N, C-alpha and C positions, 0 to 999 in steps of 0.2 A: 521808823514811819516818819515820812516827810510831810509837812503840812502845806497844803495847797487851798488857800482861801480864795473863793470866788466872790468876795465881798467888798464894799467900798468902804466899811467901817471897822474892820478887825483892828484890834489895838496896836499892832506893830508893822502890819503890811498891807492894810486896807487899800483897795485899788489898784495894787500892783499886778495882780494877775487875773482880773475879772473880765478877761476877753479870751477867745479861743487861742489866738496866737501867743500871748503871753503865758497863758496857762500851760500850753505845750512846751513852751521853751523852759519854763521852770520845772515842769515835770522831768525833761530831758537832763537838766542840771542836776536835780536831786538824784536821779537815777544813777548818773555818772559819779556823783559824790558817795554813793554807796547806800541810798535808800533802797528798801526791798518793798515797802508798802507806801502808797500815796494816799493820804488822808484828805478827801476832797470836801471842802466845807462851804455850802451855799449861804449860810446864816451866820453871823456873828453871835456869839453868846457871852461877849464881855459884858461887864456892868453897864447899864444904861444903853445897850444896843437896841437898834431899831427891831421890833418884832415883826416876823414875816409869816404869811401863810404858806402852805405847801405849794400851791400854785405858783408863788414868786419864786420858791426855791427850785422848783422844776424849770421855770423860765430861765433862771440864772444858770443852771447846768446846761440846758440846751443840748448841744451835740458832743460836749466835752468828753463824757465818759466813753462813747463810741469811738471818738477820735483818739482818745488815749489807748484804749485797747487795740485799735489798728497799729497806732505808731509804736507802742511799747507793750507787746504782747507778754513780755516777761514780768511786768509789774503787775503787783497786787494793788486792787483799788479798793479803798475803804471809803464809805459814804458816811459823813457826819451829819446826822439829822435825827429829829426826835418825832418825825411824821411817818406814819405807816404808808401814806400815798406817796411819798418821796422815795421810801425804800422800795415799793412796787416799781416805780418809774426806774430807779437805779438797777433794780435786779433786771429789768427787761433790757437795759442798756449794756449789762455784763459786770456790774460790780462783784467783788469778792468778798468783802467784809461790811458789816453794819456796825457803825459806831454811833451809839445812841447816848447822848449826855444826860438824858432824862431818866434812865432805868425803867422806861415803860410808863412813867407817871403822867406824861404830858398828852399821851395819845392811848387811849385804851384798847385800841386794836393793834398796837405795835407787837406785843408778844405773839399773837396769833400770826401775824403777818411774817414775823421773822421765822417761826415754825414752818410756814409754808414754803418759804424761800429754801430753807435748810442751809442758809449761809452762817459762817461763824458770827457771834454776836459780842460786841463789847458792851459790858454792863458796868455803867458808871455809879458811884455813889454820889447822891445829889439831895438837896432839899426836895420836898414834895410837889411844889408847883413851880410854874415859870416865873410868877411874881416874887416868889421867896428864894429863887435860885441862888442869890448872892446874899441873902441876909446871913450875917455872922451868928453862928451857933457855938456856944462854949460846951463842949461835951465833957460829961463827966469823965469818960474814958473813950477817946475817939477810936482806938483799935478795937474795942469791945463793940461799940456802936456800929462800925463798919462791918465787923463780922456777923452781928445779927442781921443787919441790912442784907448782906451777900448770902446768908444762909437762907433768908426768906426768899429772895429773889431768884437765886439758882434753882431752889426747889421747885418754885412756880414754872421757871423755864424748862426744867428737866421734865416736868409732868406734861408739859406741852409738846415735848419732843425735840427742845433745843438742846443739843448735847455740846456743841462747840462753843464754849463761853470764855470770854477774856474779862478779866476784871480790871477796873480803873478806879482807884482810890479817889478821884475827883479832886485832885489839888487845885486851888484857885476858885473853888466853888463853895462859899458858905462857911469857911472855916477860918479860925484865927491863925495867925502866924505861929504862935506857940503850938497849936494843934498840928499844923503842917510839918513843922519840925520834927514833932513827935512821930508823925507818920513816916517820914523819911527813916527815922531810927527803928521803927517797928515794922517795916514792910514785909519782913520774913515771917511775921505772925498772921498776916492777912489771909484768911481762909485757909490756913494751914497747908498751902501748897496744892489745893485740890484742883485749882484752875491756873492757868498763865496770867501773869499780871502786866498790864501796861502802864507805864508811868508817863504822865505829861505834866513836866514842870518847866518847860521851855518858856523863858521870858515871863514867867509868873511873878506877881508883885510881892509875894512873901519872901521872895529871894531879893529883889532889887530895893524895895522900899526901906526896910531896915538898914541897909548899907548906903541909903542916899544916892543910889545910882539909877540910871535909866535901864529900860527893859533890855537895851541892846549892848549894854556894857557890863554884863554878868556872865560872860562865857566861862571864865575860870571857876567861878563859884559854882555854875550850873554843871560843869563836868565833874567837879569833885563830888557833887550830890548824885549824879548819873552813876558814877562808879560805886558809891555807896549802895544804891538800890540794885545795881547789877549783882554786887557781891551778896545780896541778900535774896537773889533768885529772880528778880524782875526778868521779863523775857523780851519785852517791846519798849522803846523809847519813843515817844511822840515828839518831834522836834522841828524847830525852824531852821536851825544850823546843822545841816547833815554832815558837813565835812568834820566839824568838831566832834559830833556825837559819835561818828564812825571811828575817829581816832580813839576815843574812850572805850568803845566796844571791842576794837582791836586789841588795846592794851590789856583789857580785861581777860579776853580769850587767850592771849598769848603769854599770860603769866607764868 
């Protein structure tokens, strides 16, 4: 899953791809580099990012989804939003996957809207409000807490008729460095293999800050962690650097 940020303020590539021409060019590059899913993000969710209403997300997206579907019909398009209204817009434009970092917490219409679309849904583990999204919590047992959360949320989704669920442990969202390293080690225990796992650790601070490096200077370390989660059953890697991640996936599959 290659990341396409339509934002001026994302932490590592803000402003690079927030017009139709650059967005399509970057999409083409990621697909050529080996991406199978393009994750479209109209709003930054980094710490201290500007909060946007759904109407502004929709304005930023504009015609990009329909243009992507026309130019690259083979690509799966994932829409990264926590608004049901943006999901409805994206669905009408032709998206294939809903990627909701809020787990339905930030919009009480989200789960019903997902059910109506019948699209696959990425369920992420996150703190229960936008304001506390990045508040660091020291969990007694992060894996147990995530499994309790996923158990409750997937049951709610299944009851509403959402059957195609992908789980995202929520790296970079309100967790300590220690807990995130524990999460890496215990990916295989998350939800006991009931649903496919998406792992998003690309350019995350829990990797680069302890090393005293920048977000753009941790490829080797990131790929080692990517390999580790693939070995434990992870199915999707959400990445900025598609070429390097593809090498890791290929090495894993060809062992």
